[in-house]
N, C-alpha and C positions, 0 to 999 in steps of 0.2 A: 411439514417435510419430517420424514422418518429419520431417527437418529440411529447411528450404528451402534450395535450392542457392545457393552464394554468388554475390552480385551481381558481374557482370563489372566489372572495374575498367578505367578509361580509362587508356591509356599516355600518358605525358608524356615526351617526349624533349628533353633539354637539348642542343641540337644544338652541334656543333663550328662554328666559323667557316667551314671548308671546306664546310658544307652549304649556305650561303647561295649559292654559285655555281650549285647546280642546282635551288634552289627554284623558279624560274620555268619550268623545263622538266618537273621531275618533281613535279606537284602532285597528291597522292593524293586531295585533296577533290573532284577533277573526275571521279573514277572511283568505281564501286561493285562489289559482289561480290568475286569472287576478284581482279579487275584492281586493285582499290584496294591490296590487300597487296603485288601485284607492283610496281606503280609505287612504292610506298613503298620496297621493297627496291631497285629501281633508283636511287632517290634516295639511299639509303645508299651503294650501291657506287659511284656517281658521285662522292659526297662523298669516299670513301676514295681513289678515283683521283685526285681534284683535290690532295688532301693529299699522296699519293705523288709526284706529278709535282713539287710544289713542293719536297719533300724531296731528289728526285733533282737537281733544278736547283741547290739550295744545296749539295749535296756536290760537284757538279762545279765549281762557283764556288770552292769551298775545297779542291780537290783537291791543291794544293801542300802546304798544311798537313797534310791527312790522310796524304799519302806521305812526310812529313818523316821519320819514324822509319825507313822504308825505305831512304831515301837516306843517312841517318847509319849503317845497318847496311852498305850497300854501301861507304861511304867507310872504315869500319873493315876491311872485307875488302880493299880497295884498299891500304890501308897495310900489310897483312900480305903480300899477293901480288897483284900487278896482273894483270888479264886483259884479252883482247882485245875491246873494246867492238864491233868490227864482227862478231863471232861470236855475239853474244847478243841478245835481245830481252828487256828487263826489264819485269816487270809488278808493280804494287803491289797487293796484296789488301787490300780494305777490305769486310769481311763486311756492314756496314751497307748499303753500295751494293748488293752482290749481293742481299741479301733484299728491297730496294725494287724493284730491276728485275724480280725474279721475281714480286713482289706486283703490279706495274703490269700485267704481261702476263696474269697470272691473273685480275686484276680486269676488264680488257677482255673477255676471254672470258666471264666471269661476267655482265657487263652485257649482253652479247649473247645469252646463255642466258635472261636474265630477259625481255628484250624480245620474244624468240620465242615464251615462254608466253603472251604476251598475244593470240596469234593463235588461241589455244584458248579463253581466258576470254572474249574478245570475240566468239567465234564467227565468225571470219573463214574458218576451215577446220573441217571434221569431224574428230573424233578428237582426240588427245592431241599437242601439240607441247611437249616438255619441255626443249628447248634448241637452240642453234644448232649442230647436228650435222652431220658431213660424210656425205656419201654417195660411196663410193669415193674419189676424190681430190678432190672438190668441197667446199671449206668452205662449211657452211651448206646443203649439197645436199639434206639432208632437208627443210629448211624450204622451199627453193624447190620441190621436188617436191610437198610438201603444198599449196603455193599454186597450182601447176599442175593438180594432180589432185583435190584435196580441198576446193576452194573451195565454200562453200555458195552456193546459187542466187542468194539476194539479196546476196551479198557478193563475187560473182565481179570486179566492176569494182574494188572496193576492193583485192581480192587481186592483181589485175594491177598496180596502182599500187605496192604494197608490194613485190612481187617486183622491178619496175623500180628502186625505191629500193635494195634490196639488192644488185642487181647493180652498180649505179653505186658503190656505196660499197665492194663488195668489190673492185672494180678500183682504187679511189681509196686504200683504206688497210686494209680488214679482212683480206684474204688475207695481205698482209704482216705484220700484227700477229699473226695466228694462226700463221703460219709461224714467226714468231721465237719464240713461246711454245713451239711443238713442238720447236724446236732447243735451247731451254733444258732441256727435259724429257728429250730424247734428243740431247744435244750431239755433233756430229761434229768440231767444232773443239777441244773442250776447254773447260773452264770459264774459261780465262784471258780469254775474251771479255766477262767480267762485271768485269774489273779495269782499273785505270788503266795505261796504257802509259807508261813513263818514258824519256825520251830523255836519254841520258846523254853526257857529254863529258869528256875529260881537261883540267884546268887546273892546270899547275904540277904539284904533288906530290899532288893530290887529284882526284876525280871529282865533277862537279856535275851536277845535273839541270837541263837547259835548258828542257825543256817536260814537262808532265803532260797526257797525251792521254786523254780519256774514252772509255769503250767505245763502239763504232760500231754502229748498226744500218742496214746498207746503206751509203750515203755520209754518212749524219748521225750526229752525236754522239748519245747516248742522251737528253740533257736536251732537246735541240732536237727530236728524234723524239718523245719522250714529250708535249712541249707540243702539237706539231701533232697528234698522234693524239688527244689529250684533246679538241682543238678539233673534229676530225671526228667524235668519238664523241658530243659535244653536238649537233652539227648533225644527225647521223643520228637520234639519239633524239629530237630535236624535230620532225623531219619525219615519222619513224615514228609517233609518238604523234598527231601531227595528223592523219594519214590514217585511223587507227583512230578517232578521234573524229568525224572527217567521215562514216565509214561508219555510226557508231552514230546521228548526227544524221539522215543521209539515211533510215535505216530507221524512225525515230520521227516524222519530219516536223516536227522542232522546229528552231528557229533555231540556228546555231553559237554556241558560247560564246566570247566574246572576252576 
């Protein structure tokens, strides 16, 4: 006797407080079909990014205490044999910071990949767009090419608006963020760029740390950079999703959802 298939179970997510920040932008209830699951994944990824930025900021704020054991080790070495401080650059390794910085940049790329997939699920372009992939040396170039060449007839206007939005944000922050991620995967400067830099000075018969410097992305400390990039990511996501919803409403003849 054949048995009835099990009844699908409804997922219930006990959300972390960090998820609240993205609830207004990534509302899966406004979407259907494959797009619903993609937007849910975007919300999850944005929540992780939000949490990661908070942790990076906390670690940079507490950098002095996190590097105290390194300073104590250097003081022991100084008592044994002094060294020329002008000939060295001292870095304090904190593996938790390293992991969070890598996670942040990986998460930014994942969020962009997920948003790009909506171009297929919402039938803005023909064919499959499975990520924010580069074409030659252009970050997101495959997405831009698809919007240029594969936009469906009734979605060409929407595709042009999405392309314009992507180009603006590539200039504003996306290219820099993906480049930073690529440099972490294939470092040219060495992994010390993910460590705190310790400014040491001789004081009497010991050495002290006058300042603990956070890793830099360009001219910004990683905590300030990450906060700014998160704000840009939220703004880009909100505008990207709005354009896709407007395209769907235009084709259906319905009033926009407020």
